[in-house]
Biopython code that builds the backbone (N, CA, C, O; Angstrom):
import numpy as np
from Bio.PDB.StructureBuilder import StructureBuilder

atoms = [
    (1, "MET", "N", (-4.801, -44.223, -41.077)),
    (1, "MET", "CA", (-5.145, -43.707, -39.764)),
    (1, "MET", "C", (-4.305, -44.372, -38.673)),
    (1, "MET", "O", (-3.835, -43.701, -37.755)),
    (2, "ASP", "N", (-4.118, -45.679, -38.771)),
    (2, "ASP", "CA", (-3.312, -46.370, -37.775)),
    (2, "ASP", "C", (-1.865, -45.887, -37.799)),
    (2, "ASP", "O", (-1.234, -45.771, -36.748)),
    (3, "ALA", "N", (-1.338, -45.605, -38.983)),
    (3, "ALA", "CA", (0.038, -45.110, -39.096)),
    (3, "ALA", "C", (0.153, -43.737, -38.430)),
    (3, "ALA", "O", (1.149, -43.454, -37.765)),
    (4, "GLU", "N", (-0.861, -42.882, -38.605)),
    (4, "GLU", "CA", (-0.860, -41.564, -37.954)),
    (4, "GLU", "C", (-0.880, -41.696, -36.441)),
    (4, "GLU", "O", (-0.141, -41.006, -35.739)),
    (5, "ARG", "N", (-1.722, -42.576, -35.948)),
    (5, "ARG", "CA", (-1.806, -42.792, -34.495)),
    (5, "ARG", "C", (-0.487, -43.292, -33.943)),
    (5, "ARG", "O", (-0.021, -42.821, -32.906)),
    (6, "GLU", "N", (0.114, -44.248, -34.637)),
    (6, "GLU", "CA", (1.389, -44.790, -34.181)),
    (6, "GLU", "C", (2.474, -43.717, -34.202)),
    (6, "GLU", "O", (3.288, -43.643, -33.281)),
    (7, "ARG", "N", (2.493, -42.892, -35.232)),
    (7, "ARG", "CA", (3.472, -41.811, -35.320)),
    (7, "ARG", "C", (3.258, -40.812, -34.174)),
    (7, "ARG", "O", (4.224, -40.339, -33.575)),
    (8, "LEU", "N", (1.996, -40.492, -33.869)),
    (8, "LEU", "CA", (1.694, -39.576, -32.769)),
    (8, "LEU", "C", (2.165, -40.160, -31.441)),
    (8, "LEU", "O", (2.768, -39.455, -30.632)),
    (9, "LEU", "N", (1.896, -41.431, -31.216)),
    (9, "LEU", "CA", (2.330, -42.055, -29.967)),
    (9, "LEU", "C", (3.849, -42.103, -29.869)),
    (9, "LEU", "O", (4.406, -41.888, -28.793)),
    (10, "GLU", "N", (4.520, -42.383, -30.977)),
    (10, "GLU", "CA", (5.982, -42.393, -30.971)),
    (10, "GLU", "C", (6.525, -40.996, -30.685)),
    (10, "GLU", "O", (7.451, -40.837, -29.889)),
    (11, "THR", "N", (5.951, -39.991, -31.332)),
    (11, "THR", "CA", (6.360, -38.607, -31.078)),
    (11, "THR", "C", (6.141, -38.257, -29.610)),
    (11, "THR", "O", (7.001, -37.639, -28.981)),
    (12, "SER", "N", (5.002, -38.645, -29.069)),
    (12, "SER", "CA", (4.667, -38.350, -27.673)),
    (12, "SER", "C", (5.632, -39.037, -26.715)),
    (12, "SER", "O", (6.092, -38.428, -25.749)),
    (13, "ARG", "N", (5.939, -40.300, -26.980)),
    (13, "ARG", "CA", (6.882, -41.032, -26.118)),
    (13, "ARG", "C", (8.263, -40.375, -26.164)),
    (13, "ARG", "O", (8.908, -40.205, -25.129)),
    (14, "ASN", "N", (8.704, -40.014, -27.347)),
    (14, "ASN", "CA", (10.017, -39.369, -27.486)),
    (14, "ASN", "C", (10.053, -38.012, -26.790)),
    (14, "ASN", "O", (11.037, -37.662, -26.139)),
    (15, "PHE", "N", (8.970, -37.253, -26.935)),
    (15, "PHE", "CA", (8.886, -35.945, -26.294)),
    (15, "PHE", "C", (8.909, -36.085, -24.772)),
    (15, "PHE", "O", (9.647, -35.370, -24.095)),
    (16, "ALA", "N", (8.105, -37.002, -24.233)),
    (16, "ALA", "CA", (8.078, -37.222, -22.784)),
    (16, "ALA", "C", (9.446, -37.686, -22.292)),
    (16, "ALA", "O", (9.891, -37.264, -21.225)),
    (17, "ALA", "N", (10.112, -38.542, -23.046)),
    (17, "ALA", "CA", (11.448, -39.007, -22.660)),
    (17, "ALA", "C", (12.438, -37.849, -22.645)),
    (17, "ALA", "O", (13.286, -37.774, -21.756)),
    (18, "ALA", "N", (12.341, -36.946, -23.617)),
    (18, "ALA", "CA", (13.226, -35.779, -23.654)),
    (18, "ALA", "C", (12.973, -34.881, -22.447)),
    (18, "ALA", "O", (13.915, -34.357, -21.852)),
    (19, "LEU", "N", (11.710, -34.702, -22.089)),
    (19, "LEU", "CA", (11.392, -33.893, -20.907)),
    (19, "LEU", "C", (11.965, -34.542, -19.650)),
    (19, "LEU", "O", (12.552, -33.861, -18.809)),
    (20, "ARG", "N", (11.796, -35.852, -19.524)),
    (20, "ARG", "CA", (12.339, -36.552, -18.348)),
    (20, "ARG", "C", (13.863, -36.443, -18.309)),
    (20, "ARG", "O", (14.446, -36.250, -17.242)),
    (21, "ALA", "N", (14.503, -36.565, -19.465)),
    (21, "ALA", "CA", (15.962, -36.454, -19.527)),
    (21, "ALA", "C", (16.423, -35.064, -19.089)),
    (21, "ALA", "O", (17.526, -34.903, -18.565)),
    (22, "ALA", "N", (15.576, -34.070, -19.306)),
    (22, "ALA", "CA", (15.895, -32.703, -18.892)),
    (22, "ALA", "C", (15.524, -32.460, -17.420)),
    (22, "ALA", "O", (15.734, -31.365, -16.898)),
    (23, "GLY", "N", (14.977, -33.477, -16.764)),
    (23, "GLY", "CA", (14.673, -33.371, -15.342)),
    (23, "GLY", "C", (13.232, -33.099, -14.977)),
    (23, "GLY", "O", (12.921, -32.878, -13.806)),
    (24, "TRP", "N", (12.342, -33.111, -15.960)),
    (24, "TRP", "CA", (10.922, -32.860, -15.684)),
    (24, "TRP", "C", (10.212, -34.146, -15.316)),
    (24, "TRP", "O", (10.540, -35.218, -15.826)),
    (25, "ASN", "N", (9.246, -34.034, -14.435)),
    (25, "ASN", "CA", (8.399, -35.158, -14.031)),
    (25, "ASN", "C", (7.190, -35.202, -14.960)),
    (25, "ASN", "O", (6.365, -34.289, -14.944)),
    (26, "THR", "N", (7.080, -36.244, -15.761)),
    (26, "THR", "CA", (5.958, -36.395, -16.691)),
    (26, "THR", "C", (4.970, -37.455, -16.221)),
    (26, "THR", "O", (4.114, -37.892, -16.991)),
    (27, "ALA", "N", (5.082, -37.862, -14.988)),
    (27, "ALA", "CA", (4.163, -38.838, -14.403)),
    (27, "ALA", "C", (4.089, -40.126, -15.211)),
    (27, "ALA", "O", (3.059, -40.800, -15.212)),
    (28, "GLY", "N", (5.168, -40.469, -15.894)),
    (28, "GLY", "CA", (5.212, -41.723, -16.647)),
    (28, "GLY", "C", (4.292, -41.771, -17.841)),
    (28, "GLY", "O", (3.896, -42.857, -18.264)),
    (29, "SER", "N", (3.943, -40.641, -18.391)),
    (29, "SER", "CA", (3.004, -40.582, -19.507)),
    (29, "SER", "C", (3.456, -41.436, -20.681)),
    (29, "SER", "O", (4.635, -41.460, -21.037)),
    (30, "ALA", "N", (2.492, -42.139, -21.277)),
    (30, "ALA", "CA", (2.759, -42.943, -22.472)),
    (30, "ALA", "C", (1.714, -42.636, -23.540)),
    (30, "ALA", "O", (1.500, -43.437, -24.449)),
    (31, "SER", "N", (1.064, -41.480, -23.433)),
    (31, "SER", "CA", (0.036, -41.116, -24.404)),
    (31, "SER", "C", (0.360, -39.754, -25.001)),
    (31, "SER", "O", (1.389, -39.156, -24.685)),
    (32, "GLN", "N", (-0.522, -39.272, -25.860)),
    (32, "GLN", "CA", (-0.308, -37.970, -26.484)),
    (32, "GLN", "C", (-0.611, -36.818, -25.533)),
    (32, "GLN", "O", (-0.375, -35.662, -25.884)),
    (33, "ILE", "N", (-1.117, -37.094, -24.363)),
    (33, "ILE", "CA", (-1.309, -36.069, -23.336)),
    (33, "ILE", "C", (-0.161, -36.221, -22.346)),
    (33, "ILE", "O", (-0.083, -37.204, -21.609)),
    (34, "VAL", "N", (0.727, -35.232, -22.343)),
    (34, "VAL", "CA", (1.933, -35.301, -21.522)),
    (34, "VAL", "C", (1.823, -34.287, -20.387)),
    (34, "VAL", "O", (1.857, -33.080, -20.624)),
    (35, "PRO", "N", (1.690, -34.781, -19.148)),
    (35, "PRO", "CA", (1.678, -33.849, -18.020)),
    (35, "PRO", "C", (3.096, -33.467, -17.636)),
    (35, "PRO", "O", (4.025, -34.262, -17.781)),
    (36, "VAL", "N", (3.253, -32.260, -17.150)),
    (36, "VAL", "CA", (4.525, -31.810, -16.581)),
    (36, "VAL", "C", (4.200, -31.334, -15.177)),
    (36, "VAL", "O", (3.611, -30.269, -14.993)),
    (37, "ILE", "N", (4.590, -32.133, -14.182)),
    (37, "ILE", "CA", (4.268, -31.814, -12.796)),
    (37, "ILE", "C", (5.106, -30.613, -12.354)),
    (37, "ILE", "O", (6.335, -30.635, -12.406)),
    (38, "ILE", "N", (4.414, -29.582, -11.927)),
    (38, "ILE", "CA", (5.073, -28.374, -11.425)),
    (38, "ILE", "C", (5.000, -28.352, -9.903)),
    (38, "ILE", "O", (5.958, -27.956, -9.240)),
    (39, "GLY", "N", (3.864, -28.775, -9.347)),
    (39, "GLY", "CA", (3.693, -28.839, -7.894)),
    (39, "GLY", "C", (2.829, -27.722, -7.366)),
    (39, "GLY", "O", (1.676, -27.949, -6.999)),
    (40, "ASP", "N", (3.360, -26.531, -7.320)),
    (40, "ASP", "CA", (2.678, -25.362, -6.774)),
    (40, "ASP", "C", (1.643, -24.810, -7.766)),
    (40, "ASP", "O", (1.922, -24.697, -8.959)),
    (41, "ASN", "N", (0.465, -24.472, -7.273)),
    (41, "ASN", "CA", (-0.613, -23.950, -8.128)),
    (41, "ASN", "C", (-0.207, -22.684, -8.870)),
    (41, "ASN", "O", (-0.375, -22.589, -10.086)),
    (42, "GLU", "N", (0.326, -21.718, -8.140)),
    (42, "GLU", "CA", (0.694, -20.443, -8.762)),
    (42, "GLU", "C", (1.816, -20.625, -9.783)),
    (42, "GLU", "O", (1.820, -19.976, -10.829)),
    (43, "ALA", "N", (2.753, -21.496, -9.482)),
    (43, "ALA", "CA", (3.843, -21.755, -10.427)),
    (43, "ALA", "C", (3.305, -22.407, -11.696)),
    (43, "ALA", "O", (3.745, -22.079, -12.798)),
    (44, "ALA", "N", (2.360, -23.322, -11.548)),
    (44, "ALA", "CA", (1.764, -23.968, -12.732)),
    (44, "ALA", "C", (1.031, -22.940, -13.586)),
    (44, "ALA", "O", (1.129, -22.964, -14.813)),
    (45, "LEU", "N", (0.298, -22.039, -12.942)),
    (45, "LEU", "CA", (-0.394, -20.984, -13.687)),
    (45, "LEU", "C", (0.606, -20.068, -14.395)),
    (45, "LEU", "O", (0.394, -19.681, -15.544)),
    (46, "ALA", "N", (1.692, -19.725, -13.706)),
    (46, "ALA", "CA", (2.707, -18.851, -14.302)),
    (46, "ALA", "C", (3.402, -19.537, -15.477)),
    (46, "ALA", "O", (3.667, -18.902, -16.498)),
    (47, "ALA", "N", (3.694, -20.824, -15.336)),
    (47, "ALA", "CA", (4.333, -21.571, -16.423)),
    (47, "ALA", "C", (3.405, -21.650, -17.628)),
    (47, "ALA", "O", (3.839, -21.464, -18.765)),
    (48, "ALA", "N", (2.124, -21.927, -17.379)),
    (48, "ALA", "CA", (1.156, -21.992, -18.480)),
    (48, "ALA", "C", (1.054, -20.639, -19.179)),
    (48, "ALA", "O", (1.000, -20.578, -20.408)),
    (49, "ALA", "N", (1.028, -19.558, -18.405)),
    (49, "ALA", "CA", (0.949, -18.222, -19.001)),
    (49, "ALA", "C", (2.187, -17.939, -19.855)),
    (49, "ALA", "O", (2.075, -17.389, -20.951)),
    (50, "HIS", "N", (3.351, -18.309, -19.361)),
    (50, "HIS", "CA", (4.593, -18.117, -20.115)),
    (50, "HIS", "C", (4.538, -18.893, -21.436)),
    (50, "HIS", "O", (4.893, -18.357, -22.486)),
    (51, "LEU", "N", (4.103, -20.131, -21.386)),
    (51, "LEU", "CA", (4.042, -20.948, -22.596)),
    (51, "LEU", "C", (2.971, -20.431, -23.561)),
    (51, "LEU", "O", (3.152, -20.489, -24.778)),
    (52, "ASN", "N", (1.871, -19.932, -23.027)),
    (52, "ASN", "CA", (0.847, -19.337, -23.888)),
    (52, "ASN", "C", (1.398, -18.107, -24.602)),
    (52, "ASN", "O", (1.151, -17.912, -25.792)),
    (53, "GLU", "N", (2.138, -17.287, -23.881)),
    (53, "GLU", "CA", (2.751, -16.102, -24.491)),
    (53, "GLU", "C", (3.752, -16.488, -25.580)),
    (53, "GLU", "O", (3.976, -15.734, -26.527)),
    (54, "ALA", "N", (4.350, -17.675, -25.430)),
    (54, "ALA", "CA", (5.305, -18.163, -26.427)),
    (54, "ALA", "C", (4.588, -18.825, -27.610)),
    (54, "ALA", "O", (5.236, -19.285, -28.551)),
    (55, "GLY", "N", (3.250, -18.872, -27.562)),
    (55, "GLY", "CA", (2.486, -19.397, -28.685)),
    (55, "GLY", "C", (1.977, -20.813, -28.542)),
    (55, "GLY", "O", (1.513, -21.401, -29.519)),
    (56, "PHE", "N", (2.053, -21.375, -27.344)),
    (56, "PHE", "CA", (1.592, -22.739, -27.124)),
    (56, "PHE", "C", (0.310, -22.747, -26.295)),
    (56, "PHE", "O", (0.210, -22.036, -25.295)),
    (57, "ALA", "N", (-0.657, -23.541, -26.705)),
    (57, "ALA", "CA", (-1.921, -23.659, -25.973)),
    (57, "ALA", "C", (-1.740, -24.694, -24.867)),
    (57, "ALA", "O", (-1.954, -25.889, -25.075)),
    (58, "VAL", "N", (-1.345, -24.219, -23.695)),
    (58, "VAL", "CA", (-1.055, -25.088, -22.556)),
    (58, "VAL", "C", (-1.965, -24.686, -21.405)),
    (58, "VAL", "O", (-2.189, -23.500, -21.166)),
    (59, "ARG", "N", (-2.480, -25.665, -20.705)),
    (59, "ARG", "CA", (-3.355, -25.408, -19.561)),
    (59, "ARG", "C", (-2.700, -25.884, -18.279)),
    (59, "ARG", "O", (-2.000, -26.897, -18.265)),
    (60, "ALA", "N", (-2.929, -25.153, -17.211)),
    (60, "ALA", "CA", (-2.511, -25.589, -15.875)),
    (60, "ALA", "C", (-3.674, -26.380, -15.273)),
    (60, "ALA", "O", (-4.820, -25.932, -15.293)),
    (61, "ILE", "N", (-3.367, -27.537, -14.751)),
    (61, "ILE", "CA", (-4.367, -28.383, -14.104)),
    (61, "ILE", "C", (-4.038, -28.388, -12.615)),
    (61, "ILE", "O", (-2.928, -28.735, -12.212)),
    (62, "ARG", "N", (-5.024, -27.995, -11.801)),
    (62, "ARG", "CA", (-4.799, -27.809, -10.370)),
    (62, "ARG", "C", (-5.854, -28.543, -9.562)),
    (62, "ARG", "O", (-6.871, -28.972, -10.106)),
    (63, "PRO", "N", (-5.611, -28.690, -8.241)),
    (63, "PRO", "CA", (-6.630, -29.283, -7.384)),
    (63, "PRO", "C", (-7.944, -28.512, -7.512)),
    (63, "PRO", "O", (-7.913, -27.288, -7.635)),
    (64, "PRO", "N", (-9.064, -29.168, -7.488)),
    (64, "PRO", "CA", (-9.252, -30.565, -7.085)),
    (64, "PRO", "C", (-9.128, -31.579, -8.226)),
    (64, "PRO", "O", (-9.348, -32.771, -8.009)),
    (65, "SER", "N", (-8.783, -31.134, -9.427)),
    (65, "SER", "CA", (-8.646, -32.079, -10.543)),
    (65, "SER", "C", (-7.465, -33.023, -10.361)),
    (65, "SER", "O", (-7.477, -34.144, -10.869)),
    (66, "VAL", "N", (-6.445, -32.570, -9.634)),
    (66, "VAL", "CA", (-5.280, -33.388, -9.308)),
    (66, "VAL", "C", (-5.022, -33.231, -7.816)),
    (66, "VAL", "O", (-5.519, -32.285, -7.205)),
    (67, "PRO", "N", (-4.253, -34.139, -7.217)),
    (67, "PRO", "CA", (-3.979, -34.019, -5.776)),
    (67, "PRO", "C", (-3.255, -32.721, -5.427)),
    (67, "PRO", "O", (-2.522, -32.161, -6.243)),
    (68, "GLU", "N", (-3.474, -32.262, -4.211)),
    (68, "GLU", "CA", (-2.786, -31.072, -3.697)),
    (68, "GLU", "C", (-1.278, -31.262, -3.844)),
    (68, "GLU", "O", (-0.748, -32.340, -3.574)),
    (69, "GLY", "N", (-0.596, -30.207, -4.274)),
    (69, "GLY", "CA", (0.846, -30.271, -4.461)),
    (69, "GLY", "C", (1.281, -30.941, -5.755)),
    (69, "GLY", "O", (2.472, -31.159, -5.974)),
    (70, "GLN", "N", (0.312, -31.269, -6.621)),
    (70, "GLN", "CA", (0.601, -31.959, -7.884)),
    (70, "GLN", "C", (0.126, -31.160, -9.090)),
    (70, "GLN", "O", (-0.139, -31.735, -10.146)),
    (71, "ALA", "N", (0.015, -29.836, -8.945)),
    (71, "ALA", "CA", (-0.403, -29.007, -10.081)),
    (71, "ALA", "C", (0.534, -29.263, -11.248)),
    (71, "ALA", "O", (1.728, -29.505, -11.067)),
    (72, "ARG", "N", (-0.024, -29.205, -12.437)),
    (72, "ARG", "CA", (0.749, -29.591, -13.615)),
    (72, "ARG", "C", (0.329, -28.834, -14.848)),
    (72, "ARG", "O", (-0.706, -28.168, -14.882)),
    (73, "LEU", "N", (1.154, -28.956, -15.848)),
    (73, "LEU", "CA", (0.817, -28.460, -17.173)),
    (73, "LEU", "C", (0.288, -29.640, -17.970)),
    (73, "LEU", "O", (0.763, -30.766, -17.824)),
    (74, "ARG", "N", (-0.681, -29.373, -18.797)),
    (74, "ARG", "CA", (-1.215, -30.418, -19.672)),
    (74, "ARG", "C", (-0.800, -30.090, -21.097)),
    (74, "ARG", "O", (-1.267, -29.112, -21.680)),
    (75, "LEU", "N", (0.078, -30.911, -21.653)),
    (75, "LEU", "CA", (0.559, -30.736, -23.015)),
    (75, "LEU", "C", (-0.117, -31.796, -23.880)),
    (75, "LEU", "O", (0.169, -32.986, -23.742)),
    (76, "SER", "N", (-0.997, -31.378, -24.755)),
    (76, "SER", "CA", (-1.748, -32.301, -25.617)),
    (76, "SER", "C", (-1.172, -32.234, -27.022)),
    (76, "SER", "O", (-1.336, -31.234, -27.720)),
    (77, "LEU", "N", (-0.504, -33.288, -27.431)),
    (77, "LEU", "CA", (0.128, -33.318, -28.742)),
    (77, "LEU", "C", (-0.856, -33.805, -29.805)),
    (77, "LEU", "O", (-1.754, -34.600, -29.528)),
    (78, "THR", "N", (-0.664, -33.314, -31.014)),
    (78, "THR", "CA", (-1.472, -33.750, -32.154)),
    (78, "THR", "C", (-0.533, -34.172, -33.278)),
    (78, "THR", "O", (0.679, -33.968, -33.204)),
    (79, "THR", "N", (-1.107, -34.758, -34.307)),
    (79, "THR", "CA", (-0.295, -35.183, -35.453)),
    (79, "THR", "C", (0.265, -33.988, -36.202)),
    (79, "THR", "O", (1.195, -34.143, -36.994)),
    (80, "GLU", "N", (-0.267, -32.820, -35.976)),
    (80, "GLU", "CA", (0.163, -31.613, -36.695)),
    (80, "GLU", "C", (1.409, -30.968, -36.100)),
    (80, "GLU", "O", (2.026, -30.128, -36.755)),
    (81, "ILE", "N", (1.795, -31.332, -34.888)),
    (81, "ILE", "CA", (2.927, -30.665, -34.248)),
    (81, "ILE", "C", (4.240, -31.193, -34.816)),
    (81, "ILE", "O", (4.423, -32.398, -34.987)),
    (82, "SER", "N", (5.138, -30.275, -35.101)),
    (82, "SER", "CA", (6.430, -30.644, -35.695)),
    (82, "SER", "C", (7.476, -30.846, -34.608)),
    (82, "SER", "O", (7.317, -30.389, -33.476)),
    (83, "ASP", "N", (8.542, -31.535, -34.972)),
    (83, "ASP", "CA", (9.660, -31.694, -34.047)),
    (83, "ASP", "C", (10.239, -30.335, -33.678)),
    (83, "ASP", "O", (10.658, -30.123, -32.540)),
    (84, "ASP", "N", (10.263, -29.415, -34.636)),
    (84, "ASP", "CA", (10.755, -28.067, -34.387)),
    (84, "ASP", "C", (9.907, -27.377, -33.309)),
    (84, "ASP", "O", (10.442, -26.747, -32.397)),
    (85, "SER", "N", (8.588, -27.505, -33.426)),
    (85, "SER", "CA", (7.696, -26.899, -32.425)),
    (85, "SER", "C", (7.902, -27.527, -31.056)),
    (85, "SER", "O", (7.875, -26.828, -30.042)),
    (86, "LEU", "N", (8.107, -28.831, -31.017)),
    (86, "LEU", "CA", (8.346, -29.493, -29.728)),
    (86, "LEU", "C", (9.658, -29.014, -29.116)),
    (86, "LEU", "O", (9.758, -28.846, -27.901)),
    (87, "GLY", "N", (10.653, -28.797, -29.954)),
    (87, "GLY", "CA", (11.918, -28.251, -29.458)),
    (87, "GLY", "C", (11.730, -26.856, -28.893)),
    (87, "GLY", "O", (12.302, -26.520, -27.856)),
    (88, "LYS", "N", (10.930, -26.042, -29.570)),
    (88, "LYS", "CA", (10.647, -24.689, -29.083)),
    (88, "LYS", "C", (9.852, -24.727, -27.784)),
    (88, "LYS", "O", (10.062, -23.900, -26.897)),
    (89, "LEU", "N", (8.945, -25.682, -27.676)),
    (89, "LEU", "CA", (8.170, -25.844, -26.445)),
    (89, "LEU", "C", (9.095, -26.201, -25.285)),
    (89, "LEU", "O", (8.988, -25.625, -24.203)),
    (90, "CYS", "N", (9.997, -27.145, -25.509)),
    (90, "CYS", "CA", (10.969, -27.512, -24.467)),
    (90, "CYS", "C", (11.819, -26.308, -24.071)),
    (90, "CYS", "O", (12.055, -26.071, -22.887)),
    (91, "ALA", "N", (12.273, -25.556, -25.057)),
    (91, "ALA", "CA", (13.105, -24.385, -24.781)),
    (91, "ALA", "C", (12.334, -23.345, -23.971)),
    (91, "ALA", "O", (12.887, -22.746, -23.049)),
    (92, "ALA", "N", (11.078, -23.129, -24.301)),
    (92, "ALA", "CA", (10.257, -22.161, -23.563)),
    (92, "ALA", "C", (10.036, -22.631, -22.127)),
    (92, "ALA", "O", (10.038, -21.818, -21.203)),
    (93, "LEU", "N", (9.848, -23.914, -21.936)),
    (93, "LEU", "CA", (9.671, -24.461, -20.594)),
    (93, "LEU", "C", (10.959, -24.303, -19.789)),
    (93, "LEU", "O", (10.920, -23.942, -18.613)),
    (94, "GLU", "N", (12.091, -24.572, -20.420)),
    (94, "GLU", "CA", (13.386, -24.391, -19.760)),
    (94, "GLU", "C", (13.611, -22.923, -19.397)),
    (94, "GLU", "O", (14.113, -22.610, -18.317)),
    (95, "GLN", "N", (13.236, -22.036, -20.305)),
    (95, "GLN", "CA", (13.388, -20.600, -20.056)),
    (95, "GLN", "C", (12.576, -20.191, -18.833)),
    (95, "GLN", "O", (13.070, -19.468, -17.968)),
    (96, "TRP", "N", (11.325, -20.655, -18.762)),
    (96, "TRP", "CA", (10.486, -20.337, -17.610)),
    (96, "TRP", "C", (11.122, -20.879, -16.330)),
    (96, "TRP", "O", (11.199, -20.174, -15.324)),
    (97, "SER", "N", (11.570, -22.115, -16.370)),
    (97, "SER", "CA", (12.140, -22.748, -15.183)),
    (97, "SER", "C", (13.382, -22.016, -14.695)),
    (97, "SER", "O", (13.550, -21.800, -13.495)),
    (98, "ALA", "N", (14.246, -21.637, -15.622)),
    (98, "ALA", "CA", (15.484, -20.954, -15.244)),
    (98, "ALA", "C", (15.208, -19.638, -14.531)),
    (98, "ALA", "O", (15.983, -19.214, -13.674)),
    (99, "ARG", "N", (14.110, -18.999, -14.885)),
    (99, "ARG", "CA", (13.780, -17.704, -14.277)),
    (99, "ARG", "C", (12.919, -17.814, -13.030)),
    (99, "ARG", "O", (12.827, -16.857, -12.261)),
    (100, "ASN", "N", (12.292, -18.951, -12.816)),
    (100, "ASN", "CA", (11.264, -18.992, -11.784)),
    (100, "ASN", "C", (11.419, -20.001, -10.670)),
    (100, "ASN", "O", (10.981, -19.737, -9.550)),
    (101, "GLN", "N", (12.015, -21.126, -10.927)),
    (101, "GLN", "CA", (12.065, -22.121, -9.857)),
    (101, "GLN", "C", (12.985, -23.258, -10.226)),
    (101, "GLN", "O", (13.233, -23.525, -11.402)),
    (102, "PRO", "N", (13.485, -23.923, -9.209)),
    (102, "PRO", "CA", (14.165, -25.173, -9.497)),
    (102, "PRO", "C", (13.114, -26.182, -9.952)),
    (102, "PRO", "O", (11.945, -26.061, -9.586)),
    (103, "ARG", "N", (13.500, -27.139, -10.716)),
    (103, "ARG", "CA", (12.581, -28.143, -11.233)),
    (103, "ARG", "C", (11.882, -28.901, -10.112)),
    (103, "ARG", "O", (12.471, -29.179, -9.067)),
    (104, "ALA", "N", (10.625, -29.226, -10.348)),
    (104, "ALA", "CA", (9.906, -30.099, -9.419)),
    (104, "ALA", "C", (10.654, -31.428, -9.368)),
    (104, "ALA", "O", (11.380, -31.772, -10.301)),
    (105, "ALA", "N", (10.480, -32.150, -8.309)),
    (105, "ALA", "CA", (11.184, -33.426, -8.156)),
    (105, "ALA", "C", (11.013, -34.273, -9.400)),
    (105, "ALA", "O", (9.893, -34.587, -9.804)),
    (106, "ALA", "N", (12.108, -34.634, -9.992)),
    (106, "ALA", "CA", (12.073, -35.421, -11.234)),
    (106, "ALA", "C", (11.785, -36.873, -10.892)),
    (106, "ALA", "O", (12.573, -37.560, -10.241)),
    (107, "VAL", "N", (10.633, -37.308, -11.355)),
    (107, "VAL", "CA", (10.199, -38.680, -11.143)),
    (107, "VAL", "C", (9.616, -39.156, -12.458)),
    (107, "VAL", "O", (8.948, -38.394, -13.157)),
    (108, "ALA", "N", (9.864, -40.399, -12.796)),
    (108, "ALA", "CA", (9.302, -40.941, -14.049)),
    (108, "ALA", "C", (7.827, -40.810, -14.002)),
    (108, "ALA", "O", (7.142, -41.200, -14.948)),
]
sb = StructureBuilder()
sb.init_structure("model")
sb.init_model(0)
sb.init_chain("A")
sb.init_seg("    ")
for serial, (resi, resn, name, xyz) in enumerate(atoms, 1):
    if name == "N":
        sb.init_residue(resn, " ", resi, " ")
    sb.init_atom(name, np.array(xyz, "f"), 0.0, 1.0, " ", f" {name:<3s}", serial, name[0])
structure = sb.get_structure()
C-alpha cells in the first residue's frame, strides 16, 4: 500500500510539473489532487465540459469554494491512471486552450 501511495504521489508531482512546464498554474500542488487555475468561471466550466467530452471526469471549482477570479479545474489522480491517459489529458487541455483563451497567468 505504501508503494502504491508513493507511486501515485510521484505520478502526481510529475504530472503537475509537466502542466507547469506547459504554462499552466497548478497552485503549487504536491498531492494527487491537481488544480488547474483557469480564472474565469465560464471558461472553467467550458474547459471542464471539453475534458468531460474527451472522456475525463473533471470538475470546475468556482466561487464561493475558491476566491473570485480563481476558478479552476480539479484533476484527481488515482493509481489506475496511466501515463498515456495523462498525456491525453494534457493534450485535451492544450486543445481547449488553443481554441478558447490564452493561458491563465502561469504561477507555481
